[in-house]
N, C-alpha and C positions, 0 to 999 in steps of 0.2 A: 503494499500499499504506499502510495507517495504521500509526502507531507501535505500537499494540497487536498487529497481525499480526506485526510484527517480533520481539516478545517471546515469541510462542508457539513452543515447541519440541516439538511433538507428531508431527513428521514431515511436516507440510504443506510444508515448505521443502526437502525431500530432493531434488527435481528442479530446484531453482533453478539449479544449475550448468549445466544444458543450455540455458538460454535464450540465443538468439543463432543464429548461422549456423556450420555445420561442414562441413569436408571429411570424408567418410566413405570409408574403404578397407574394402571387403567381401572376405571369404574365405568361400565357401559351398560345401557339397557340391553337386555337379551334380544329384543325384537325392536330395533331402531326404527323400522318402517311402520310400526304400530303405535299411534299416538296415545293408545290406552294402556300400553305396556307399563308395568310397575316393577318388574323383576330385574334386578341389577346383578351383573356378574363382575368379578374382579380378577385381575391377572397382572403379571409384570413383563416388562420387556426392556430392551436396550436400544437407544437411539444415538446415532452420531450425525452431526451437521458440519458441513464444510462450506466456506464462502467461495464464490467464483465471480467472474466477470468484474473484477476490481470492486467488490462489495455491492455490485448492482444486482447480485443474485446469490442464491444459496440452495444447496441440495441436502436433504437429509435422508436417512434410511432407518427404518424401525424394524426390529426383529423381535418376534415373540415366539419362543420355543414351544410353549404349550398354552394354546387357548383353552377356555373352559370345556370345549368339546373335545380336547385332546390333540387337536390339529395344530400345525405351526402356521405362522403368518408373517408376511413382510409387506411393508408399506414404504412409499417414497413420496416426499413433497419436493416440489420445485417452487421457489419463491423468486419473483422478479420485481425489481423496483423501477417505476417510471419516474424519472427526475422531474419532468414537465408537469405531471399530475400530482407528484408528491405522494404517490400510493404504491402499495404492494399488491401484486396478484399472487394467490397461492393456488397451486395445482396439486392434486393428489392422485395417486394410483396405488393398487395393491394386488396381492395375489388373490384377493377375494373376487376381482373382476379383471382377469388377465387381458392385457391389450387395450384397456379402457383408461382414458385420462378424464377425471371429473372436470366439469366446468369450474373455473376459478372463482374464488371469493376474493373480493377486492376491498381494501381499506387502508387505514393508517393508524398510527400510534399517537396517543396523547399521554406523554409521560411514560409510566410503566404499564399502561393498559392499551391494547390494541383491539380494534373491532373491525371485522371483515364480513362482507355480505355477498351472496350470490344466489343463483337459481339452479335447481337441478330437478331430477325426477326420481322417485322412489316407488318401486312396484308399479311403474307406469304413470304415477300421479305427480304432477308439478308441486315442488316444494320451494320454500325460501330456506337458505342455510346461513347460519351465523357462526363465526369463530370468534371467541373472546380469548385473548392472551393476557396474562398477568405475570409480571416479573416481580418477585418478592425480594430477592437479593442476588448476588453473583452466582449463587449455587443452587437456587430453587425458583421454579416458575410453574405456571399452570395453563393449560389449554383446555377450553371447553367448546363443545359443539352443540348447537341447538337447531332444530328444524321447525318450521311453521308450515302447517297443513292448510292454513286458512289465509294466506296472503300476507302474513306478518302481524296479524292481530293478536295471536297468542304464540308462545314458543314452548317446545318440549325439549329440555335438555336431555341429551342422550348419550353423551360420552365426555368424560373428564380424564385428562392425563396430567398427573403430577410428576414434575421433573425434579430429580436430585442429581447434581453434577457428579460424574465419576472422574472425568479429566478434561483438560482444555486441549484444544487442537494446537498443534505446533505453531508458534508465532502469535497465539491469541493473547490479548491483554490479560494480566493478572487480576 
């Protein structure tokens, strides 16, 4: 990273905290496509994130050795920063839907809280999607996903990931 990149404060450094490797505790609705579901499952995984494109992007990889049903799971996020709009676009793909890249959620950070919105479809029905990120300190953060099945009037929180840092990526700030 050049000195001039360090001086730019337009949002491109908002995800810098996530660089490195994390233990991730998951709490997820058993049936995320069902707005009436109240059964939660919990499991753990490991995620790493690396920056790219001169901090205008980053990629992460989530590995879960054993889901509640006994299967393994991998997921990947691609985040891209648009300097003109001052916004991030977050794309997701996983082994749950091979060959499919979900539509992005788009948004920005205000301090230590980031909010990102998008549209998608679940079981053939259109939904609104919201990601909320919270950074608590250098070694802990939380991501939460919510779906709206009624055009954004109400939200069903369906997946929370609690991050605890395992290590920093080489060259990351202390």
